[in-house]
py3Dmol code that shows the C-alpha trace and the ligand (Angstrom):
import py3Dmol

protein = """\
ATOM      1  CA  MET A   1     -33.039  32.111  86.288  1.00  0.00           C
ATOM      2  CA  GLY A   2     -34.968  29.150  87.655  1.00  0.00           C
ATOM      3  CA  ILE A   3     -33.070  26.835  89.995  1.00  0.00           C
ATOM      4  CA  GLU A   4     -33.268  23.824  87.633  1.00  0.00           C
ATOM      5  CA  TYR A   5     -31.116  25.518  84.982  1.00  0.00           C
ATOM      6  CA  GLU A   6     -29.012  27.712  87.253  1.00  0.00           C
ATOM      7  CA  ILE A   7     -25.278  27.089  86.921  1.00  0.00           C
ATOM      8  CA  ASN A   8     -24.060  26.536  90.485  1.00  0.00           C
ATOM      9  CA  ASP A   9     -21.186  24.789  92.242  1.00  0.00           C
ATOM     10  CA  THR A  10     -22.782  21.331  91.931  1.00  0.00           C
ATOM     11  CA  LYS A  11     -23.307  21.741  88.183  1.00  0.00           C
ATOM     12  CA  ILE A  12     -19.779  23.075  87.680  1.00  0.00           C
ATOM     13  CA  THR A  13     -18.447  19.963  89.462  1.00  0.00           C
ATOM     14  CA  LYS A  14     -20.587  17.724  87.214  1.00  0.00           C
ATOM     15  CA  ILE A  15     -19.407  19.509  84.054  1.00  0.00           C
ATOM     16  CA  ALA A  16     -15.768  19.189  85.171  1.00  0.00           C
ATOM     17  CA  SER A  17     -16.027  15.435  85.779  1.00  0.00           C
ATOM     18  CA  THR A  18     -18.084  14.769  82.626  1.00  0.00           C
ATOM     19  CA  PHE A  19     -15.535  16.437  80.350  1.00  0.00           C
ATOM     20  CA  ASN A  20     -12.505  15.534  82.433  1.00  0.00           C
ATOM     21  CA  VAL A  21     -11.553  19.172  82.895  1.00  0.00           C
ATOM     22  CA  ASP A  22     -10.185  20.781  86.052  1.00  0.00           C
ATOM     23  CA  LYS A  23     -12.978  22.359  88.115  1.00  0.00           C
ATOM     24  CA  LYS A  24     -11.056  25.637  88.357  1.00  0.00           C
ATOM     25  CA  THR A  25     -10.956  25.736  84.552  1.00  0.00           C
ATOM     26  CA  VAL A  26     -14.737  25.340  84.300  1.00  0.00           C
ATOM     27  CA  GLU A  27     -15.151  28.160  86.840  1.00  0.00           C
ATOM     28  CA  THR A  28     -12.869  30.388  84.754  1.00  0.00           C
ATOM     29  CA  LEU A  29     -14.743  29.476  81.567  1.00  0.00           C
ATOM     30  CA  TYR A  30     -18.030  30.317  83.244  1.00  0.00           C
ATOM     31  CA  GLN A  31     -16.730  33.746  84.241  1.00  0.00           C
ATOM     32  CA  ASP A  32     -15.647  34.288  80.624  1.00  0.00           C
ATOM     33  CA  TYR A  33     -19.094  33.244  79.490  1.00  0.00           C
ATOM     34  CA  LEU A  34     -20.801  35.568  81.978  1.00  0.00           C
ATOM     35  CA  ASN A  35     -18.754  38.494  80.702  1.00  0.00           C
ATOM     36  CA  PHE A  36     -20.217  37.881  77.278  1.00  0.00           C
ATOM     37  CA  SER A  37     -23.587  36.607  78.423  1.00  0.00           C
ATOM     38  CA  PRO A  38     -25.361  39.911  79.187  1.00  0.00           C
ATOM     39  CA  ARG A  39     -25.278  40.512  75.458  1.00  0.00           C
ATOM     40  CA  ILE A  40     -26.949  37.219  74.638  1.00  0.00           C
ATOM     41  CA  ARG A  41     -29.395  36.888  77.511  1.00  0.00           C
ATOM     42  CA  HIS A  42     -32.899  36.373  76.200  1.00  0.00           C
ATOM     43  CA  GLN A  43     -31.764  36.119  72.634  1.00  0.00           C
ATOM     44  CA  TYR A  44     -32.335  33.331  70.195  1.00  0.00           C
ATOM     45  CA  LEU A  45     -29.420  31.270  68.934  1.00  0.00           C
ATOM     46  CA  ALA A  46     -29.458  33.200  65.662  1.00  0.00           C
ATOM     47  CA  HIS A  47     -29.053  36.402  67.622  1.00  0.00           C
ATOM     48  CA  ILE A  48     -26.165  34.915  69.574  1.00  0.00           C
ATOM     49  CA  MET A  49     -24.474  34.317  66.243  1.00  0.00           C
ATOM     50  CA  ARG A  50     -25.084  37.927  65.204  1.00  0.00           C
ATOM     51  CA  SER A  51     -23.603  39.033  68.560  1.00  0.00           C
ATOM     52  CA  LEU A  52     -20.514  36.937  67.932  1.00  0.00           C
ATOM     53  CA  GLU A  53     -20.278  38.340  64.431  1.00  0.00           C
ATOM     54  CA  ASN A  54     -20.219  41.857  65.868  1.00  0.00           C
ATOM     55  CA  TYR A  55     -17.735  40.789  68.552  1.00  0.00           C
ATOM     56  CA  PHE A  56     -15.403  39.462  65.842  1.00  0.00           C
ATOM     57  CA  ARG A  57     -15.892  42.505  63.635  1.00  0.00           C
ATOM     58  CA  ASN A  58     -14.744  44.740  66.478  1.00  0.00           C
ATOM     59  CA  LYS A  59     -11.904  42.494  67.605  1.00  0.00           C
ATOM     60  CA  LEU A  60     -10.563  41.961  64.101  1.00  0.00           C
ATOM     61  CA  LYS A  61     -11.405  45.427  62.862  1.00  0.00           C
ATOM     62  CA  ASN A  62     -13.029  43.803  59.873  1.00  0.00           C
ATOM     63  CA  ASN A  63     -16.603  44.877  59.198  1.00  0.00           C
ATOM     64  CA  ARG A  64     -17.037  42.111  56.700  1.00  0.00           C
ATOM     65  CA  PHE A  65     -16.455  39.232  59.098  1.00  0.00           C
ATOM     66  CA  ILE A  66     -19.455  36.909  58.745  1.00  0.00           C
ATOM     67  CA  VAL A  67     -20.969  33.911  60.493  1.00  0.00           C
ATOM     68  CA  ILE A  68     -22.856  31.553  58.236  1.00  0.00           C
ATOM     69  CA  CYS A  69     -25.035  28.720  59.503  1.00  0.00           C
ATOM     70  CA  GLU A  70     -26.650  26.433  56.969  1.00  0.00           C
ATOM     71  CA  PRO A  71     -27.605  22.793  56.412  1.00  0.00           C
ATOM     72  CA  TYR A  72     -25.189  20.464  54.617  1.00  0.00           C
ATOM     73  CA  LYS A  73     -26.027  20.436  50.938  1.00  0.00           C
ATOM     74  CA  HIS A  74     -25.484  16.686  50.868  1.00  0.00           C
ATOM     75  CA  TYR A  75     -25.544  14.902  54.183  1.00  0.00           C
ATOM     76  CA  THR A  76     -24.456  11.299  54.169  1.00  0.00           C
ATOM     77  CA  VAL A  77     -25.010   8.939  57.097  1.00  0.00           C
ATOM     78  CA  GLY A  78     -21.866   8.630  59.187  1.00  0.00           C
ATOM     79  CA  GLN A  79     -20.825  12.222  58.549  1.00  0.00           C
ATOM     80  CA  LYS A  80     -20.562  14.528  61.575  1.00  0.00           C
ATOM     81  CA  GLU A  81     -23.994  15.900  62.512  1.00  0.00           C
ATOM     82  CA  ALA A  82     -22.509  19.388  62.477  1.00  0.00           C
ATOM     83  CA  SER A  83     -19.151  20.930  61.718  1.00  0.00           C
ATOM     84  CA  ALA A  84     -17.589  24.343  61.390  1.00  0.00           C
ATOM     85  CA  ASP A  85     -14.759  26.009  59.535  1.00  0.00           C
ATOM     86  CA  TYR A  86     -12.980  29.055  60.875  1.00  0.00           C
ATOM     87  CA  TYR A  87     -11.400  31.174  58.172  1.00  0.00           C
ATOM     88  CA  GLN A  88      -9.264  33.284  60.443  1.00  0.00           C
ATOM     89  CA  GLY A  89     -10.189  36.925  60.256  1.00  0.00           C
ATOM     90  CA  ASN A  90     -12.821  36.386  57.573  1.00  0.00           C
ATOM     91  CA  LYS A  91     -15.639  34.031  58.336  1.00  0.00           C
ATOM     92  CA  PHE A  92     -16.977  31.175  60.358  1.00  0.00           C
ATOM     93  CA  VAL A  93     -19.208  28.650  58.648  1.00  0.00           C
ATOM     94  CA  ILE A  94     -21.391  26.131  60.483  1.00  0.00           C
ATOM     95  CA  TYR A  95     -22.981  23.207  58.662  1.00  0.00           C
ATOM     96  CA  TYR A  96     -25.561  20.907  60.200  1.00  0.00           C
ATOM     97  CA  ASN A  97     -27.713  17.915  59.361  1.00  0.00           C
ATOM     98  CA  ASN A  98     -31.116  19.393  58.620  1.00  0.00           C
ATOM     99  CA  ALA A  99     -32.874  16.096  59.328  1.00  0.00           C
ATOM    100  CA  LEU A 100     -32.116  16.316  63.059  1.00  0.00           C
ATOM    101  CA  PRO A 101     -34.980  17.126  65.443  1.00  0.00           C
ATOM    102  CA  ASP A 102     -34.958  20.813  66.444  1.00  0.00           C
ATOM    103  CA  ILE A 103     -33.772  20.175  70.000  1.00  0.00           C
ATOM    104  CA  LYS A 104     -30.658  18.300  68.817  1.00  0.00           C
ATOM    105  CA  LYS A 105     -30.031  20.688  65.942  1.00  0.00           C
ATOM    106  CA  ARG A 106     -29.881  23.545  68.445  1.00  0.00           C
ATOM    107  CA  ASP A 107     -27.443  21.660  70.689  1.00  0.00           C
ATOM    108  CA  TYR A 108     -25.147  20.772  67.791  1.00  0.00           C
ATOM    109  CA  ILE A 109     -25.213  24.355  66.532  1.00  0.00           C
ATOM    110  CA  ALA A 110     -24.580  25.648  70.078  1.00  0.00           C
ATOM    111  CA  HIS A 111     -21.526  23.349  70.250  1.00  0.00           C
ATOM    112  CA  GLU A 112     -20.210  24.802  66.977  1.00  0.00           C
ATOM    113  CA  VAL A 113     -21.001  28.358  68.121  1.00  0.00           C
ATOM    114  CA  GLY A 114     -18.946  27.449  71.215  1.00  0.00           C
ATOM    115  CA  HIS A 115     -15.931  26.895  68.957  1.00  0.00           C
ATOM    116  CA  LEU A 116     -16.342  30.381  67.544  1.00  0.00           C
ATOM    117  CA  PHE A 117     -16.749  31.895  70.994  1.00  0.00           C
ATOM    118  CA  TRP A 118     -13.519  30.368  72.322  1.00  0.00           C
ATOM    119  CA  LEU A 119     -11.620  31.035  69.110  1.00  0.00           C
ATOM    120  CA  ALA A 120     -12.699  34.663  69.455  1.00  0.00           C
ATOM    121  CA  ARG A 121     -11.492  34.710  73.063  1.00  0.00           C
ATOM    122  CA  LEU A 122      -8.170  33.080  72.133  1.00  0.00           C
ATOM    123  CA  ASP A 123      -7.803  35.436  69.205  1.00  0.00           C
ATOM    124  CA  ALA A 124      -8.259  38.395  71.548  1.00  0.00           C
ATOM    125  CA  VAL A 125      -5.666  37.002  73.978  1.00  0.00           C
ATOM    126  CA  ASN A 126      -3.169  36.068  71.273  1.00  0.00           C
ATOM    127  CA  LYS A 127      -3.623  39.199  69.220  1.00  0.00           C
ATOM    128  CA  ASN A 128       0.074  39.961  69.200  1.00  0.00           C
ATOM    129  CA  LYS A 129       1.290  36.498  68.377  1.00  0.00           C
ATOM    130  CA  ARG A 130      -1.328  35.348  65.920  1.00  0.00           C
ATOM    131  CA  LYS A 131      -1.166  31.678  65.263  1.00  0.00           C
ATOM    132  CA  GLN A 132      -3.152  29.312  63.170  1.00  0.00           C
ATOM    133  CA  MET A 133      -6.132  28.112  65.129  1.00  0.00           C
ATOM    134  CA  TYR A 134      -8.633  25.460  64.375  1.00  0.00           C
ATOM    135  CA  GLU A 135     -11.764  24.237  66.091  1.00  0.00           C
ATOM    136  CA  GLY A 136      -9.984  21.163  67.461  1.00  0.00           C
ATOM    137  CA  SER A 137      -8.069  23.401  69.860  1.00  0.00           C
ATOM    138  CA  THR A 138     -11.337  24.363  71.535  1.00  0.00           C
ATOM    139  CA  GLU A 139     -12.621  20.864  72.422  1.00  0.00           C
ATOM    140  CA  PRO A 140     -14.287  20.226  74.846  1.00  0.00           C
ATOM    141  CA  LEU A 141     -14.666  23.931  75.667  1.00  0.00           C
ATOM    142  CA  SER A 142     -17.184  24.255  72.847  1.00  0.00           C
ATOM    143  CA  SER A 143     -19.464  21.730  74.569  1.00  0.00           C
ATOM    144  CA  ILE A 144     -19.097  23.556  77.867  1.00  0.00           C
ATOM    145  CA  PHE A 145     -20.067  26.815  76.141  1.00  0.00           C
ATOM    146  CA  GLY A 146     -23.068  24.987  74.674  1.00  0.00           C
ATOM    147  CA  ILE A 147     -24.149  23.855  78.142  1.00  0.00           C
ATOM    148  CA  PHE A 148     -23.868  27.386  79.545  1.00  0.00           C
ATOM    149  CA  ALA A 149     -25.812  28.832  76.606  1.00  0.00           C
ATOM    150  CA  MET A 150     -28.503  26.146  76.603  1.00  0.00           C
ATOM    151  CA  SER A 151     -28.938  26.289  80.389  1.00  0.00           C
ATOM    152  CA  GLU A 152     -29.617  29.980  80.070  1.00  0.00           C
ATOM    153  CA  LYS A 153     -31.788  29.641  76.999  1.00  0.00           C
ATOM    154  CA  ASN A 154     -33.751  26.678  78.284  1.00  0.00           C
ATOM    155  CA  ASP A 155     -34.787  28.735  81.265  1.00  0.00           C
ATOM    156  CA  PHE A 156     -35.931  31.435  78.884  1.00  0.00           C
ATOM    157  CA  TYR A 157     -37.722  29.129  76.482  1.00  0.00           C
ATOM    158  CA  ASP A 158     -39.489  27.506  79.413  1.00  0.00           C
ATOM    159  CA  ASN A 159     -41.621  30.628  79.585  1.00  0.00           C
ATOM    160  CA  TYR A 160     -42.615  30.456  75.969  1.00  0.00           C
ATOM    161  CA  ASP A 161     -44.176  28.047  73.607  1.00  0.00           C
ATOM    162  CA  HIS A 162     -41.013  26.432  72.265  1.00  0.00           C
ATOM    163  CA  LEU A 163     -41.398  23.176  74.108  1.00  0.00           C
ATOM    164  CA  LYS A 164     -40.302  20.923  71.291  1.00  0.00           C
ATOM    165  CA  GLU A 165     -36.949  22.734  71.316  1.00  0.00           C
ATOM    166  CA  ASN A 166     -36.643  22.524  75.063  1.00  0.00           C
ATOM    167  CA  HIS A 167     -34.811  20.104  77.313  1.00  0.00           C
ATOM    168  CA  THR A 168     -36.850  18.440  80.028  1.00  0.00           C
ATOM    169  CA  ASN A 169     -34.253  19.012  82.749  1.00  0.00           C
ATOM    170  CA  TRP A 170     -30.655  20.152  83.210  1.00  0.00           C
ATOM    171  CA  GLN A 171     -29.246  16.617  83.333  1.00  0.00           C
ATOM    172  CA  GLN A 172     -30.544  16.112  79.788  1.00  0.00           C
ATOM    173  CA  ILE A 173     -28.543  19.120  78.593  1.00  0.00           C
ATOM    174  CA  LEU A 174     -25.395  17.640  80.164  1.00  0.00           C
ATOM    175  CA  ASP A 175     -26.124  14.192  78.669  1.00  0.00           C
ATOM    176  CA  PHE A 176     -26.762  15.581  75.173  1.00  0.00           C
ATOM    177  CA  PHE A 177     -23.526  17.582  75.133  1.00  0.00           C
ATOM    178  CA  ASP A 178     -21.627  14.618  76.548  1.00  0.00           C
ATOM    179  CA  ALA A 179     -22.942  12.544  73.631  1.00  0.00           C
ATOM    180  CA  ILE A 180     -22.024  15.270  71.131  1.00  0.00           C
ATOM    181  CA  GLN A 181     -18.510  15.349  72.591  1.00  0.00           C
ATOM    182  CA  LYS A 182     -18.140  11.574  72.411  1.00  0.00           C
ATOM    183  CA  GLY A 183     -19.725  11.381  68.974  1.00  0.00           C
ATOM    184  CA  THR A 184     -22.258   8.837  70.185  1.00  0.00           C
ATOM    185  CA  PRO A 185     -25.883   8.853  69.011  1.00  0.00           C
ATOM    186  CA  PHE A 186     -28.458  10.292  71.398  1.00  0.00           C
TER     187      PHE A 186
END
"""
ligand_1 = """\
1
ZN
Zn -16.458 20.314 68.161
"""
view = py3Dmol.view(width=600, height=400)
view.addModel(protein, "pdb")
view.setStyle({"model": 0}, {"cartoon": {"style": "trace"}})
view.addModel(ligand_1, "xyz")
view.setStyle({"model": 1}, {"stick": {}})
view.zoomTo()
view.show()
């Protein structure tokens, strides 16, 4: 991975202060991400979703668990740019504003995929005492997942002709996810 997008101690410190999360927590989250990451390295976002689908199918022993990602049928200004519903044990549905530029669409979707990732992790941990979970319980972890995933993917895309989907530097990734978390336009 190129140095610009490499997650190191400095970046972990920045992530921790941006999202007001303990640095140790971000380090733990990154280890969790790395344990999953070999499966998603060099894959497109759509493939990451398929990987998560398989992860959930195994964890939940339900071969029909599905991840759906589609544009809002009717997007009205002021609505969230993207949202997701987790139907525990059955499906995860992501909706997004199709009018967004590709680069932002990918970040918003990565944030929502982050919810699924952490819900899957929590589900695995809490297997024996299943409780109702919702995406709100995984804020701002979902943004932190998005940063990890996009840092890795940006490095990859840098080598290919996907420039319009690419961030110009790592700080921009952090800024975009910070804006997503705060719900401010960017
Ligand atoms: Zn969220």
